[in-house]
C-alpha positions, 0 to 999 in steps of 0.5 A: 512513531515507529513502523516496524516490519521485523528483520525480512522489511515491509513483508516479512510476514508474506502479504496482506490486504490491508483496509482503511484505519491499517497501521504498518510497515506494510501501508508505508511502503504501498505510500511511498510507492503510489506518492512515487507514481503521484498517485498519493498527496499525503504524508508518509506515515504507516495509518492507511487514512481518506487520503490513502484509500482517494489513491487507491481507487485512483491507481485501479481505475487507472491500472484496470484494476477492480474498483476496491479500496482493498489494497490484495495481491493485484495489487500488490502486483500492479504497483510491483511489489513482489517478495522474494524467499 
């Protein structure tokens, strides 16, 4: 599998709201961060599956974020993922 994020990396086109079933370099990067923080225990593959969904919910609970399985701007901020110009 090849995951392409463009010349500007996984968020070269900005942040998108990620939902279960989404695939891409942005999903891959979020998985890496969640794994680094001890929330995600699955294979880092760029696919937002059930294991990642559970990790997202637990991360949101632990960081007092709104409880949803969406990965949105507040989630990116809590993961310390920032866009640079």
